[in-house]
BADREN-362656 format. One record per atom (N, C-alpha, C, O): residue in three letters; x, y, z; residue number from 1; atom name. Coordinates in Angstrom, 3 decimals. Layout:
BEGIN
 residu       px       py       pz num atome
    ALA        X        Y        Z NUM    CA
...
This chain:
BEGIN
 residu       px       py       pz num atome
    MET    0.597   -1.182   -0.083   1     N
    MET   -0.365    0.062   -0.182   1    CA
    MET    0.815    1.335   -0.293   1     C
    MET    1.933    1.423    0.215   1     O
    LYS    0.368    1.881   -0.814   2     N
    LYS    1.403    2.948   -0.657   2    CA
    LYS    1.071    3.752    0.310   2     C
    LYS    0.167    3.504    1.108   2     O
    ARG    1.914    4.982    0.322   3     N
    ARG    2.112    5.903    1.961   3    CA
    ARG    2.356    6.895    1.469   3     C
    ARG    3.263    7.166    0.682   3     O
    PHE    1.330    7.713    2.015   4     N
    PHE    0.929    9.296    1.485   4    CA
    PHE    2.503   10.424    2.395   4     C
    PHE    3.020   10.543    3.506   4     O
    ASN    2.672   11.083    0.752   5     N
    ASN    3.445   12.524    1.659   5    CA
    ASN    2.929   13.553    1.681   5     C
    ASN    2.475   14.135    0.696   5     O
    ARG    2.917   13.993    2.970   6     N
    ARG    2.668   15.204    3.181   6    CA
    ARG    3.049   16.233    1.654   6     C
    ARG    2.270   16.946    1.021   6     O
    PHE    4.041   16.055    1.485   7     N
    PHE    5.014   17.302    0.690   7    CA
    PHE    4.358   16.980   -0.843   7     C
    PHE    4.627   17.841   -1.681   7     O
    MET    3.740   16.129   -1.188   8     N
    MET    3.151   15.516   -2.572   8    CA
    MET    1.575   16.512   -2.885   8     C
    MET    0.823   16.580   -3.857   8     O
    TYR    1.583   17.083   -1.718   9     N
    TYR    0.205   17.794   -1.307   9    CA
    TYR    0.329   18.945   -1.932   9     C
    TYR    1.358   19.592   -1.742   9     O
    PRO   -0.715   19.459   -2.833  10     N
    PRO   -0.787   20.506   -3.863  10    CA
    PRO   -0.588   21.834   -2.880  10     C
    PRO   -1.485   21.789   -2.038  10     O
    PRO    0.392   23.185   -2.642  11     N
    PRO    0.736   24.236   -2.329  11    CA
    PRO   -0.601   24.694   -1.430  11     C
    PRO   -0.647   24.781   -0.203  11     O
    TRP   -1.767   24.983   -2.467  12     N
    TRP   -3.556   25.055   -1.272  12    CA
    TRP   -3.608   24.798   -0.809  12     C
    TRP   -3.847   25.480    0.187  12     O
    LEU   -3.443   22.924   -0.646  13     N
    LEU   -3.747   22.467    0.888  13    CA
    LEU   -3.336   21.980    1.342  13     C
    LEU   -3.669   20.835    1.647  13     O
    ARG   -2.389   22.536    1.655  14     N
    ARG   -0.795   22.353    2.505  14    CA
    ARG   -0.835   23.682    3.503  14     C
    ARG   -0.409   23.793    4.653  14     O
    THR   -1.635   24.845    2.477  15     N
    THR   -1.967   25.843    3.257  15    CA
    THR   -3.155   25.625    4.293  15     C
    THR   -3.295   25.769    5.508  15     O
    CYS   -4.285   25.023    2.758  16     N
    CYS   -5.147   24.261    4.115  16    CA
    CYS   -5.248   24.224    5.363  16     C
    CYS   -5.760   24.928    6.234  16     O
    ARG   -4.555   23.085    5.300  17     N
    ARG   -3.780   22.122    6.437  17    CA
    ARG   -3.469   22.636    7.662  17     C
    ARG   -3.969   22.262    8.723  17     O
    ALA   -2.126   24.031    7.442  18     N
    ALA   -1.120   24.635    8.337  18    CA
    ALA   -2.301   25.954    9.113  18     C
    ALA   -2.136   26.783   10.008  18     O
    ILE   -3.121   25.703    8.496  19     N
    ILE   -4.664   27.284    8.706  19    CA
    ILE   -5.686   26.253   10.019  19     C
    ILE   -6.294   26.697   10.992  19     O
    ALA   -5.555   24.841    9.571  20     N
    ALA   -6.736   23.434   10.325  20    CA
    ALA   -5.776   23.935   11.644  20     C
    ALA   -5.921   24.688   12.607  20     O
    ALA   -4.754   23.093   11.120  21     N
    ALA   -3.636   23.089   12.744  21    CA
    ALA   -3.640   24.537   13.260  21     C
    ALA   -4.348   24.472   14.265  21     O
    GLN   -3.161   26.032   13.091  22     N
    GLN   -3.560   26.367   13.814  22    CA
    GLN   -4.683   27.093   14.830  22     C
    GLN   -4.484   27.904   15.734  22     O
    PHE   -6.205   26.376   14.245  23     N
    PHE   -6.899   27.070   14.931  23    CA
    PHE   -7.910   26.042   15.355  23     C
    PHE   -9.057   26.426   15.583  23     O
    CYS   -7.486   24.322   15.530  24     N
    CYS   -8.201   23.561   16.018  24    CA
    CYS   -7.891   23.469   17.268  24     C
    CYS   -8.743   23.041   18.047  24     O
    ILE   -6.734   23.813   17.689  25     N
    ILE   -6.919   23.939   19.400  25    CA
    ILE   -7.200   24.884   19.820  25     C
    ILE   -7.395   24.733   21.026  25     O
    PRO   -7.409   26.234   19.401  26     N
    PRO   -8.432   27.228   20.424  26    CA
    PRO   -9.991   26.730   19.668  26     C
    PRO  -10.812   26.513   20.559  26     O
    PHE  -10.368   26.585   18.755  27     N
    PHE  -11.503   25.402   18.967  27    CA
    PHE  -12.159   24.865   19.894  27     C
    PHE  -13.166   25.064   20.573  27     O
    CYS  -11.261   24.057   19.746  28     N
    CYS  -11.867   22.573   20.783  28    CA
    CYS  -11.443   23.522   22.311  28     C
    CYS  -12.147   23.126   23.240  28     O
    ILE  -11.014   24.019   22.496  29     N
    ILE  -11.094   24.413   24.194  29    CA
    ILE  -12.299   25.018   24.335  29     C
    ILE  -13.152   24.619   25.128  29     O
    PHE  -12.528   26.698   23.051  30     N
    PHE  -13.378   27.070   23.361  30    CA
    PHE  -14.741   26.173   23.216  30     C
    PHE  -15.237   25.902   24.310  30     O
    GLN  -15.205   25.835   22.465  31     N
    GLN  -16.342   24.345   22.208  31    CA
    GLN  -16.211   23.453   23.526  31     C
    GLN  -17.259   22.955   23.937  31     O
    ALA  -15.252   23.246   24.100  32     N
    ALA  -14.717   22.197   25.279  32    CA
    ALA  -15.780   23.421   26.427  32     C
    ALA  -16.859   23.355   27.015  32     O
    ILE  -15.034   24.115   26.309  33     N
    ILE  -15.663   25.131   27.564  33    CA
    ILE  -17.336   25.163   27.539  33     C
    ILE  -18.156   25.109   28.456  33     O
    ARG  -17.476   25.271   26.156  34     N
    ARG  -19.340   25.868   25.825  34    CA
    ARG  -19.992   24.643   26.260  34     C
    ARG  -20.646   24.622   27.302  34     O
    THR  -19.870   23.762   25.619  35     N
    THR  -20.473   21.700   25.592  35    CA
    THR  -20.337   21.747   27.611  35     C
    THR  -21.454   21.481   28.053  35     O
    ILE  -19.533   21.948   28.521  36     N
    ILE  -19.358   22.199   30.188  36    CA
    ILE  -20.971   23.231   30.493  36     C
    ILE  -22.058   23.005   31.026  36     O
    LEU  -20.259   24.511   29.743  37     N
    LEU  -21.852   24.879   30.578  37    CA
    LEU  -23.291   25.004   30.076  37     C
    LEU  -24.247   25.397   30.745  37     O
    ILE  -23.306   24.518   28.493  38     N
    ILE  -24.550   24.084   27.682  38    CA
    ILE  -24.687   22.976   26.776  38     C
    ILE  -24.766   22.801   25.560  38     O
    PRO  -24.683   22.080   28.164  39     N
    PRO  -24.069   20.605   26.757  39    CA
    PRO  -25.537   20.313   26.253  39     C
    PRO  -26.560   20.040   26.881  39     O
    THR  -25.287   20.464   24.896  40     N
    THR  -26.291   19.951   23.841  40    CA
    THR  -25.915   19.395   23.210  40     C
    THR  -24.719   19.662   23.086  40     O
    THR  -26.429   18.128   22.198  41     N
    THR  -25.957   17.345   20.996  41    CA
    THR  -24.946   17.677   20.496  41     C
    THR  -23.816   17.215   20.654  41     O
    PHE  -25.423   18.792   19.640  42     N
    PHE  -25.171   19.190   18.535  42    CA
    PHE  -23.492   19.914   19.289  42     C
    PHE  -22.559   19.834   18.491  42     O
    ASP  -23.194   20.447   20.444  43     N
    ASP  -21.422   20.662   20.621  43    CA
    ASP  -20.566   19.716   21.368  43     C
    ASP  -19.376   19.668   21.677  43     O
    VAL  -21.783   18.863   21.571  44     N
    VAL  -20.916   17.132   21.894  44    CA
    VAL  -20.410   16.978   20.913  44     C
    VAL  -19.181   17.010   20.858  44     O
    LEU  -21.223   16.744   19.732  45     N
    LEU  -20.797   16.013   18.230  45    CA
    LEU  -19.591   16.643   18.054  45     C
    LEU  -18.469   16.138   18.113  45     O
    LEU  -20.058   18.372   17.718  46     N
    LEU  -18.949   19.507   17.106  46    CA
    LEU  -17.136   19.424   17.566  46     C
    LEU  -16.159   19.625   16.845  46     O
    LEU  -17.216   18.959   19.395  47     N
    LEU  -15.954   18.582   19.348  47    CA
    LEU  -16.110   17.456   19.543  47     C
    LEU  -15.152   17.179   18.821  47     O
    ALA  -16.477   16.417   19.894  48     N
    ALA  -16.222   15.101   19.400  48    CA
    ALA  -15.132   15.288   17.609  48     C
    ALA  -14.026   14.765   17.475  48     O
    VAL  -15.710   15.980   16.690  49     N
    VAL  -14.724   15.838   15.953  49    CA
    VAL  -14.203   16.840   15.768  49     C
    VAL  -13.442   16.899   14.802  49     O
    LEU  -14.374   17.896   16.516  50     N
    LEU  -12.915   18.491   16.520  50    CA
    LEU  -11.438   18.383   16.983  50     C
    LEU  -10.353   18.905   16.727  50     O
    ILE  -11.847   17.639   17.619  51     N
    ILE  -10.993   16.581   18.646  51    CA
    ILE  -10.248   15.627   18.440  51     C
    ILE   -9.263   15.297   19.101  51     O
    LEU  -10.994   14.786   16.842  52     N
    LEU  -10.879   14.103   15.823  52    CA
    LEU   -9.524   14.950   14.874  52     C
    LEU   -8.349   14.707   14.602  52     O
    ILE  -10.481   16.003   14.611  53     N
    ILE   -9.326   17.027   13.394  53    CA
    ILE   -8.305   17.346   13.717  53     C
    ILE   -7.407   17.525   12.895  53     O
    ALA   -8.064   17.592   15.649  54     N
    ALA   -6.983   17.831   16.592  54    CA
    ALA   -5.829   16.684   16.024  54     C
    ALA   -4.798   16.810   15.363  54     O
    THR   -6.510   15.550   16.599  55     N
    THR   -5.997   14.771   16.370  55    CA
    THR   -5.192   14.416   15.364  55     C
    THR   -3.981   14.264   15.528  55     O
    ALA   -5.866   14.230   14.086  56     N
    ALA   -5.094   13.402   12.980  56    CA
    ALA   -3.993   14.358   12.644  56     C
    ALA   -2.941   13.841   12.268  56     O
    ILE   -4.056   15.779   12.720  57     N
    ILE   -3.515   16.745   12.460  57    CA
    ILE   -2.321   16.264   13.255  57     C
    ILE   -1.309   16.057   12.586  57     O
    TYR   -2.259   16.073   14.411  58     N
    TYR   -0.999   16.434   15.477  58    CA
    TYR   -0.389   14.919   14.671  58     C
    TYR    0.835   14.846   14.781  58     O
    LEU   -0.621   14.480   14.387  59     N
    LEU   -0.482   12.744   14.380  59    CA
    LEU   -0.166   12.692   12.855  59     C
    LEU    0.164   11.564   12.490  59     O
    GLU   -0.187   13.575   11.940  60     N
    GLU    0.059   13.921   10.659  60    CA
    GLU   -0.595   12.855    9.841  60     C
    GLU   -0.133   12.633    8.721  60     O
    ILE   -1.873   12.001   10.383  61     N
    ILE   -2.504   10.978    9.229  61    CA
    ILE   -3.148   12.490    8.565  61     C
    ILE   -2.161   13.225    8.580  61     O
    ILE   -3.840   12.964    8.230  62     N
    ILE   -3.957   14.268    7.132  62    CA
    ILE   -3.154   15.259    6.691  62     C
    ILE   -3.569   16.067    5.860  62     O
């Protein structure tokens, strides 16, 4: 199976990934505070998605 090399991505995709990496953790923190104060199903699901995206970027899966 071919391994993905993140340097083979087009420049616009690398830029989007860098922007997402910068904003993902602050959004996770904000969403966690919001979920603690006013927990709704949407907030919990959004927090889970944001944590998965942050983990994927940190582990360089995407």
